[in-house]
N, C-alpha and C positions, 0 to 999 in steps of 0.2 A: 742368635742363641739366647734362650732365657736362662737367667741365673737360677741356682738351686732355690734361692729364696722366692723368686718370682714363680717358679713352678709350684712350690708349696702353697703360696697364696692363691694362685690361679685355681688349683685343685680344690682348695678349701672353699673358695667363692662358688665354684660350679656345684660342688657337693651340697652346699647350703641352699643354693637357689633351686636345685632339683628338688630338694626336700620341702622348701617353704613357698616357692613361687613368688617370693618377695625380694626386691633389690637388697643386696648384701652390703653392709657398711663396715668400715674399718674396725669399729668398736666390737661388733659381734665376731669378727674374724679373730681379733686379739684374745677373745675369751675362750677360744678352742684350746683343748689340752695339747694338741699337736703343734700349736703356734706359740712361739716365745718372743715375738716382736711387739713393739709398742704400737698403739694406734697411729701415731705420727709416721712411723716407718712404713706401716702397712698402707697408709694413705698415699705416700709417695710412690710406692710400688704399684698401687692400683692406678694411679695417674699414668705411670709409664706403660702399664699393660693396656690401658685404654688407648694411649697414643700408638701403640704397636698393633692395635686392632683386635685384641683378644677379649676386651671388655667394652661394654657400652654403658652410658649413663642416661637412664630414662629422665624425661622432663620432670621437674619439681621433685627430685629425689637425690638424697646425699649418697645413696648406695649405688652399686654397679650390678649389671647383669651380664652373663656371657654373650658374646657375639657368636655368629655362626662359625667364624674362624676359631674362636675359643673352644666351642664344642668339638670342632674337627680335631684340634690339637689334643683335647682331652681324650677323645676316643682313640686316637692313634698312638698317644704316648703316655697317658696318665692312668689308664684303667689297669686294674690288676690283670695279670695274664689269664687267669681263670678263676672266676668266683665259684666257690663251693655252694651248690644249691642246698636249700633247707630240706630237711628230711621230708617234711610235709609236701613240698613241691615234687620231689622224686616219687613219693607214694601216689600223688594225684596223676602224674604222667604215666607211671607204670600201670595204674588201674585201667587205662585205656587199652594197653597192649596185652593184658592178660585175659581180656574178654574174648569170647568166641565170635569174632566178627568175620563174616564170610564175603563181604563186599568191600571193594576198594573205597568206594565213595563214603561208606560208613566210617572208615578210618579217617578219611580226610575231614569230613564234617565234624567228627568228635574232636579231632586234633585242633581244629579252628576254635571250637568252643573252650577247650581246656586252656589253650594259649591265651585267649582273651580273659578268661577267669583268673589265671595266675598273674597276669600283668596289669589288668584293668585298662588295657588299651584295646584298640580295634585290630583284630587279626584278619588276614586275608590269605586264602590258600588258592592257588591256581591248580586246577585239575590236571590229570595226566595229559601229556601231549598227544596229538591225534595219531602219530605214528605208533604209539604204544597202546592205543585203544582199538580193540577188535570187536567184531560182531559176535555176540553170544547166542542170541535168539531173536527171531522175527515172528510176529503174529499179525494177522489181519482179521479183525473181528467185525463181521457185518452188523450194522445197526438197523438199517432199513433195506428196502429193495435196491436202492441206488446210493447208499452211503455206508461207510465203514470207518474204523479207526485202525491205523497201523501202529504197532507197538514195537519199538526197536530197543533191545537190551544189550548193553555192551559188557565186556569182561570186567569193567570197573564197577558195575552195578548201576550205571547211569541208564535211566529209562526215558526214551523220547517218544512222545505220542503225537500223531499227526492225523487229523481228519482228512479223509480222501473220498472221492466220488467213484462209485462203481459204474463203469461204462455200460450202457444199455446192451443187453444180450450176453453179457459175460456170466458164465455159470459159476455157481459157488464151488462146484467140484473142481473146476479149472483153477480157481483161486487157491483152494486147498492144495492142489497138486503143485502149483507154483511155489507156495510157502514151503512145502516139504523139500522141493528141489533147492531152494535158496538156503534153507537151514543145513541141508546135507553138504552143499558145495561151498558155502561161504562162511561157515562157522570158523572163527579164528582169523578171518581176513581183516587186515587193518582198515579202519574207517576211511583212511586216506585213499586206499586202493579199491574200496567197495564199488563205487559207481562204475569204474572202468571194467571191473570183472563182471558186473551185472550185464552190461551192454556188449560185452565181447564173449567171454567164455559161457556164461549162464544163458545169455540171450539166445545163442544158437540152439542150446538144449530145449529151451522153452518153445522155440519156433517149431521144433519137431513134434511136440506133444500137445500144443494148445492152438486151437483154430483161430481164435481172436487174438493173435499174437501182438499186433500193434496196440490194441486197446489195453492189453495186459501191461505192456511196457510203459504206456502212458500213465497207468495207475501206479506202477513202481516209481516213476519219476516223482509223483506227488508224495509218495511214502518217504523218500529220502531227501527231499529238497531242503528241509530245515536242519539237517544234521550239521552242527557247527562245533568247532573246538573252542568254546568260549566259557567253559565251566569256571565259575568263580564262587568260592565258599567264604562267607563272612562269619566271624564270631564277635559278639559284642559290638555290633555296628554303631551303636550310639554311645559306647564307652568314652570315646574321645571327646564328646561334647560335655562331659562332666569336668573336664580340665578347665582351669580358670582362663586359659588363653582363648577359649572358644565361647566367650560370652558375647562376642561380636556376631550379630545376626548374619552379616554378609559372609563371614568366614564359614558359618554353619551352612548357609545356602550353597556356597561353592562346593563344599565337601559332599553334601547330599547329591548334588548334580553329578559329581565325579563318580559316586558310588553306582549310579545308574548306567555309566558308560563302561561296559565290560571290556571293550577294546582298549580303552584308556587305562583301565586297571591292569590289563595284561602288559601294556607298554611300561607302566611304572614299576610293577612288581616282578616281572619275568626276569630271571637271573640265570646266566649260563655258568657263573662262577661257583665252584665248589666252596663250601665253608660259608662263613658269615660275611655279608656285605652291608655296610652302613652308609646311607645317603642322608645328608643333613640339609634341611631347608632348601635353598635355591639350587642345590646339587640335583634335585629331582626335576628341575626344568619344567615346573608347572606352578602357576600362580596360586592355585587352590591349596597347595600344600607347601607354600613358601615358609610357613611357620611350623612345619612338621618334619619329623625324621621317619625314614623308612628303613627297617632292618629286615633282611631276608636271608633265607638259607634254602638250599635245594634238597629235595629228597630223590633218591635214585633207586633203580632196580638193576642188579647185575652190572653196576658201574655206569648205566645209562641214565641221563637226566630224565626224570619223570614229571616233575612239577616244582613249584616254589611255594614255600610257606613264609609269611612275613607279618610284621607288626607295623601299624601306623599309629604314631603318637606325637605329642608335642616335641619340639627340639629340647625342651626341658624334660627329657626322658630319663628314666632310671636305667642307663645304658648297661651297666655291668650285670645287673640281675637279669634284665631282659635278654641280653645276648646269651647268658648261661642257660636260661630256660629254653630259648629258641634252639640252641645248639643241641641240647639234650633231647628235645622233642623231635627234631628233624632226624636225628640218628635212630630214634625209636621207630619213627615212621618208615624209614628205609628198611630196617630189619623186618618189620611186620608186613610191609607191602611186598617185599621180596618173597617171603613165605607164601603170601596169598597168590602172587602171580605164578609161582612154581606149582601151587596146588591146582590152579585153574588151567594149566597148560593141557 
């Protein structure tokens, strides 16, 4: 157990380091209004906190910086229960939700941007889960005699385009009939169930009305082959590189490579827990973000998990304010998206 004095000194050091990004010495701690101990007493306590693993001493520096264990203790025990957001932050967040937005993806994209703007870190939002994403509309637009583009629009506003080949001998009237049948029978069907319903329920109906049935089904296979649930939205992707911790070119390279791996992003940011989750440094189990913290929150519709919104920043993150902003924003997203989903039913 840490003593009351150690807790006060540890919090002071972490607060100062978050603000300055410079190792904190005993003299600067002693000058704080909320600290009444002498530099000598503070030095002794800093040495003890280092020995306990809460602080580290960088090479060639008389000051200390927090360890990942120190940050973990700080987040779990030393943060204020709830920081009150500045009025300007609340106004910026509310400005998103008072707009007449008709597509789910617009809400998600703008939420990512606002979150990165307010925190100056990189925001990452995972799009709605596949079981909550349904078909809204399908179009097949012929481009030449033997080529076309299939356009799939989901209830979230996501648009998927896929170049396809029109089999020889397939009539445009048959393609139009097929599209009408699909839109009539499959609107509102989960993208997870879509393929199965096409090749079972709808396939039988197409076979009754279209002569070149096999060619038609082959074309449909092309249309839906790239539908994936890997939607990732970034806000301020380069914000994190403005932090002094990322002057190292190798760290930047590793992060840029990670940003291109959508499956990896899902693995890191996807959260099933309601409320705020904070993972610090090596808790993320990925070398590229050993020196980063990931803070996430989920957004839901009718109590069902829909996606995750999160922040990627240095371990020297302004945790209290970031958590407050993220919590307020995720609750606003939940309310807005619930209304949109009900409207689109």
